[in-house]
GUVEXKOL-974041 format. One record per residue: x, y, z of N, C-alpha, C in turn. Coordinates in Angstrom, 2 decimals, m for minus. Example, Ala and Ser with C-alpha at 12.3 -4.5 7.8 and 13.67 -1.06 7.14 Angstrom:
GUVEXKOL-974041
{pt {13.19,m5.69,7.80},{12.30,m4.50,7.80},{13.20,m3.30,7.80}} {pt {12.85,m2.25,7.08},{13.67,m1.06,7.14},{12.90,0.03,7.87}} 
//
This chain:
GUVEXKOL-974041
{pt {103.60,88.93,30.07},{103.13,90.66,30.68},{102.99,90.36,32.20}} {pt {103.46,91.30,32.85},{103.77,91.05,34.53},{102.18,91.48,34.97}} {pt {102.13,90.77,36.13},{100.66,91.18,36.84},{100.98,92.08,37.63}} {pt {99.68,92.45,38.13},{99.48,93.48,39.14},{100.82,93.62,40.36}} {pt {101.06,92.20,40.73},{101.57,91.88,41.82},{103.20,91.84,41.39}} {pt {103.58,91.74,40.43},{104.87,91.62,39.87},{105.43,93.29,38.97}} {pt {104.20,93.87,38.74},{104.73,95.07,37.87},{105.68,96.25,38.32}} {pt {105.49,96.08,39.52},{106.55,96.92,40.44},{107.01,95.95,41.16}} {pt {108.44,95.97,41.02},{109.32,95.14,41.57},{109.36,94.73,43.02}} {pt {109.63,94.12,43.93},{109.82,93.96,45.06},{110.91,95.05,45.64}} {pt {110.94,95.52,46.64},{112.37,96.08,47.29},{113.73,94.88,47.19}} {pt {114.81,95.48,47.14},{115.92,94.86,47.24},{115.74,94.35,48.66}} {pt {116.19,93.09,49.20},{116.07,92.54,50.19},{116.97,93.40,51.49}} {pt {117.81,94.34,51.23},{118.33,94.79,52.59},{117.01,95.52,53.06}} {pt {116.67,96.55,52.20},{115.77,97.29,52.34},{114.16,96.70,53.07}} {pt {114.01,95.50,52.15},{112.49,94.77,52.93},{113.04,94.15,54.12}} {pt {113.94,93.78,54.63},{114.28,93.18,55.94},{114.11,94.42,56.91}} {pt {114.87,96.09,56.57},{114.46,97.02,57.38},{113.36,97.32,57.56}} {pt {112.46,97.23,56.74},{110.94,97.48,56.69},{110.25,96.82,57.80}} {pt {110.17,95.40,57.33},{109.75,94.43,58.05},{110.01,94.49,59.29}} {pt {111.31,94.23,59.62},{111.99,94.46,61.24},{111.18,95.67,61.67}} {pt {111.18,96.67,61.27},{110.76,97.92,61.93},{109.05,97.79,62.01}} {pt {108.45,96.80,61.74},{106.82,96.92,61.69},{106.74,96.29,63.25}} {pt {107.63,95.28,63.63},{107.48,94.71,65.39},{107.93,95.91,66.29}} {pt {108.28,96.89,65.90},{108.53,98.01,66.80},{107.02,98.72,67.11}} {pt {106.35,98.68,65.86},{105.03,99.41,65.79},{103.63,98.61,66.37}} {pt {103.91,97.16,66.16},{102.73,96.63,66.40},{103.22,95.22,66.75}} {pt {102.29,94.65,67.33},{102.33,92.79,68.14},{100.56,92.48,67.25}} {pt {101.03,91.28,67.59},{99.49,90.52,67.13},{98.74,89.80,68.11}} {pt {97.60,89.49,68.02},{96.65,88.83,68.74},{96.99,87.33,69.66}} {pt {97.90,86.80,68.85},{98.58,85.52,69.75},{99.42,85.69,70.64}} {pt {100.31,86.74,70.30},{101.34,87.07,71.09},{100.74,87.93,72.18}} {pt {99.55,88.94,72.07},{98.96,89.52,73.17},{98.36,88.29,74.23}} {pt {97.91,87.51,73.46},{96.79,86.57,74.30},{97.72,85.78,75.17}} {pt {99.27,85.42,74.62},{100.21,84.68,75.44},{100.72,85.45,76.48}} {pt {100.95,86.73,76.18},{101.65,87.58,77.25},{100.88,87.80,78.49}} {pt {99.48,87.83,77.91},{97.98,88.49,79.09},{98.14,86.82,79.87}} {pt {98.43,85.70,79.35},{97.95,84.43,80.10},{99.36,84.40,81.12}} {pt {100.66,84.89,80.81},{101.53,84.92,81.40},{102.01,85.99,82.44}} {pt {100.92,86.84,82.78},{101.33,88.15,83.35},{101.94,88.92,82.56}} {pt {101.05,90.19,81.97},{101.77,90.91,80.77},{102.64,92.18,81.58}} {pt {103.65,92.24,80.58},{104.34,93.53,80.69},{103.92,94.63,80.28}} {pt {102.67,94.96,80.15},{102.34,95.93,79.10},{100.72,96.34,79.86}} {pt {100.20,97.39,79.52},{98.96,97.76,79.73},{98.05,97.84,78.39}} {pt {97.00,96.72,78.35},{96.50,96.45,76.91},{95.11,97.52,77.09}} {pt {94.89,98.76,76.19},{94.34,99.74,76.44},{93.08,99.15,75.08}} {pt {91.85,99.28,75.39},{90.47,99.10,74.34},{89.98,100.40,74.33}} {pt {90.10,101.01,73.20},{90.22,102.65,72.45},{88.94,103.08,72.09}} {pt {87.83,101.61,72.05},{86.72,102.12,71.45},{85.80,102.62,72.82}} {pt {84.48,102.81,72.38},{83.58,103.52,73.20},{82.98,102.52,74.30}} {pt {83.11,103.34,75.52},{82.38,102.38,76.57},{81.36,101.38,76.38}} {pt {80.67,101.65,75.90},{79.48,100.86,75.54},{79.92,99.52,74.69}} {pt {80.86,99.68,73.48},{81.15,98.30,73.04},{82.33,97.79,74.06}} {pt {82.69,98.51,74.98},{83.82,97.99,75.90},{82.87,96.82,76.31}} {pt {81.77,97.22,77.18},{80.80,96.66,77.97},{80.22,95.40,77.46}} {pt {80.01,95.50,75.98},{79.47,94.47,75.07},{80.52,93.00,75.43}} {pt {81.73,93.57,74.86},{82.68,92.60,74.65},{84.16,93.03,74.81}} {pt {85.04,92.66,75.64},{86.45,93.16,75.61},{87.33,92.06,76.15}} {pt {88.63,92.52,75.32},{89.58,91.12,75.94},{89.91,91.49,77.56}} {pt {89.84,89.82,77.88},{89.90,89.84,79.14},{91.34,90.86,79.77}} {pt {91.35,91.58,80.66},{92.72,92.29,81.03},{92.66,93.72,80.36}} {pt {91.66,94.13,79.64},{91.90,95.52,78.79},{91.62,96.41,79.87}} {pt {91.86,97.65,79.43},{91.37,98.59,80.61},{90.63,99.38,79.33}} {pt {89.70,100.18,79.77},{88.65,100.76,78.67},{89.11,102.11,78.58}} {pt {89.57,102.82,77.71},{90.24,103.98,77.78},{90.10,104.81,75.98}} {pt {88.72,105.23,75.78},{88.76,105.54,74.33},{89.43,106.60,73.93}} {pt {90.01,106.36,72.64},{91.21,107.07,72.44},{91.09,108.60,72.64}} {pt {90.00,109.19,72.46},{89.53,110.60,72.86},{89.70,111.03,74.35}} {pt {90.16,110.10,75.10},{90.26,110.16,76.57},{91.53,110.31,77.21}} {pt {92.70,109.71,76.12},{93.77,109.79,76.16},{94.49,111.31,76.64}} {pt {94.36,111.28,77.58},{95.50,112.70,78.06},{96.47,112.75,78.49}} {pt {97.38,113.59,78.82},{98.61,113.73,79.96},{98.10,113.32,81.24}} {pt {97.01,113.89,81.77},{96.45,113.64,82.89},{95.94,112.38,83.56}} {pt {95.29,111.54,82.45},{94.90,110.24,82.49},{96.00,109.37,82.42}} {pt {96.96,109.62,81.87},{98.06,108.81,81.67},{99.02,108.52,82.88}} {pt {98.90,110.06,83.74},{99.80,109.73,85.05},{99.07,108.82,86.01}} {pt {98.17,108.01,85.42},{98.13,107.10,86.58},{98.92,105.88,86.29}} {pt {99.61,105.95,85.25},{100.71,105.09,85.16},{102.19,105.38,85.09}} {pt {102.95,104.63,85.86},{104.52,105.10,85.66},{105.22,105.75,84.00}} {pt {105.88,106.18,84.40},{106.56,106.70,82.78},{107.44,105.37,82.37}} {pt {107.48,105.33,81.14},{108.11,103.95,80.80},{107.19,102.54,80.57}} {pt {105.84,102.86,81.01},{105.02,101.85,81.18},{104.48,101.53,79.45}} {pt {104.27,100.56,79.06},{104.29,100.38,77.53},{102.92,100.13,77.31}} {pt {102.24,100.62,76.46},{100.83,100.30,76.45},{100.86,99.62,74.92}} {pt {99.81,98.91,74.71},{99.17,98.21,73.79},{97.78,98.68,73.24}} {pt {97.50,99.32,71.88},{96.12,99.66,71.80},{95.43,98.83,70.94}} {pt {94.17,98.42,71.17},{93.11,97.98,70.14},{91.98,98.43,69.84}} {pt {90.98,98.18,69.08},{89.90,98.60,68.50},{88.79,97.47,67.77}} {pt {87.94,97.77,66.97},{87.38,96.70,66.39},{88.15,95.98,65.47}} {pt {89.10,96.47,64.39},{89.58,95.26,63.62},{90.21,96.28,62.82}} {pt {90.68,95.59,61.35},{91.36,95.97,60.26},{90.37,97.11,59.87}} {pt {89.22,97.38,59.80},{88.28,98.59,59.28},{88.49,99.68,60.28}} {pt {88.84,99.53,61.32},{88.87,100.52,62.11},{90.17,101.01,62.74}} {pt {89.98,102.78,62.76},{91.56,103.23,62.85},{91.74,103.74,64.52}} {pt {90.83,103.17,65.35},{90.96,103.83,66.77},{92.41,103.35,67.31}} {pt {92.67,102.37,67.13},{94.13,101.92,67.43},{95.03,102.74,66.95}} {pt {94.98,103.03,66.04},{95.90,104.28,65.48},{95.78,105.39,66.18}} {pt {94.62,106.05,66.24},{94.62,107.31,66.77},{95.11,107.13,68.11}} {pt {94.52,105.95,69.08},{95.05,106.16,70.40},{96.66,105.60,70.51}} {pt {97.17,105.14,69.55},{98.44,104.89,69.49},{99.24,106.49,69.52}} {pt {98.60,106.83,68.31},{99.46,108.41,68.10},{99.30,109.71,69.29}} {pt {97.70,109.19,69.81},{98.03,110.34,71.04},{98.98,109.87,72.43}} {pt {99.20,108.45,72.34},{100.13,108.22,73.71},{101.71,108.41,72.73}} {pt {101.97,108.47,71.55},{103.11,108.33,71.04},{103.48,110.33,71.58}} {pt {102.20,111.06,71.26},{102.58,112.50,71.22},{102.41,112.74,72.64}} {pt {102.22,111.92,73.87},{102.27,112.23,75.34},{103.83,111.61,75.40}} {pt {104.37,111.08,74.74},{106.05,110.47,75.33},{105.78,109.04,75.33}} {pt {104.73,108.17,75.29},{104.60,107.15,75.97},{104.82,105.94,74.73}} {pt {105.61,104.79,75.31},{105.90,103.57,74.37},{104.82,102.95,74.13}} {pt {104.32,102.79,72.98},{103.07,102.00,72.21},{102.98,101.37,71.03}} {pt {102.48,100.09,71.16},{102.23,99.45,69.90},{100.89,99.38,69.60}} {pt {100.19,98.87,68.50},{99.14,98.32,68.20},{98.91,96.97,68.23}} {pt {98.03,96.49,68.75},{97.31,94.85,68.56},{96.82,95.03,66.91}} {pt {97.55,94.31,66.31},{96.84,93.94,64.74},{95.65,92.98,64.80}} {pt {94.79,93.68,64.28},{93.52,93.18,63.74},{92.41,93.25,65.14}} {pt {93.27,93.80,65.98},{92.12,94.09,67.12},{90.83,93.08,67.50}} {pt {89.68,93.45,67.80},{88.53,92.23,68.36},{88.18,91.32,67.21}} {pt {88.56,91.94,65.96},{88.32,90.95,64.94},{89.22,89.95,64.69}} {pt {90.50,90.08,65.14},{91.54,89.21,65.08},{91.62,88.11,66.15}} {pt {91.27,88.98,67.35},{90.99,88.23,68.85},{90.20,87.21,68.58}} {pt {88.99,87.42,67.80},{88.00,86.21,67.57},{88.52,85.30,66.77}} {pt {88.99,85.64,65.59},{89.49,84.83,64.39},{90.30,83.78,65.05}} {pt {91.32,84.22,66.29},{92.14,83.17,66.87},{91.47,82.30,67.65}} {pt {90.24,82.71,68.01},{89.29,81.43,68.53},{89.63,82.01,70.07}} {pt {90.05,83.27,70.64},{90.51,83.76,71.66},{89.05,84.21,72.00}} {pt {88.82,84.21,73.71},{87.16,84.83,74.09},{87.19,86.15,74.56}} {pt {86.06,86.74,74.45},{85.95,88.01,74.85},{85.14,87.89,76.38}} {pt {84.99,89.28,76.99},{84.59,89.07,78.33},{83.90,90.18,78.38}} {pt {82.72,90.30,79.00},{81.96,91.40,79.03},{81.50,92.00,80.52}} {pt {80.90,93.16,80.47},{80.56,93.84,81.93},{79.27,93.52,82.06}} {pt {79.17,92.87,83.31},{78.03,92.53,83.89},{77.01,93.82,84.25}} {pt {75.80,94.10,83.78},{74.85,94.94,84.09},{74.43,94.82,85.62}} {pt {74.23,95.99,86.03},{73.70,95.80,87.51},{74.49,96.81,88.43}} 
//
């Protein structure tokens, strides 16, 4: 008797390769993002959570831009062709996808950082907070 895992056969290898290769065009991970930031990132990292959550703790170098505030006017601050990476709280949050969709609708190249804050912390990376005052 087949398990729930094998009851539906895996996709043929050629189709699986296309599927998994395509995922890298849509997302990156926390480790690669951290590495790129430490070397001088060639993208803009957007924290698309609320300003209050950003202030409590965010990835160093990230720009606070809640997904609901991503507009053509706001994005004109960056040159066309600038690559954006969005993140939110983590796998339980769809804010990164909402932000990425808004950017894509504006014709901006974008990826999601899989894992968000949760993944970042799971990797052992630090957050920074906005100092009150």
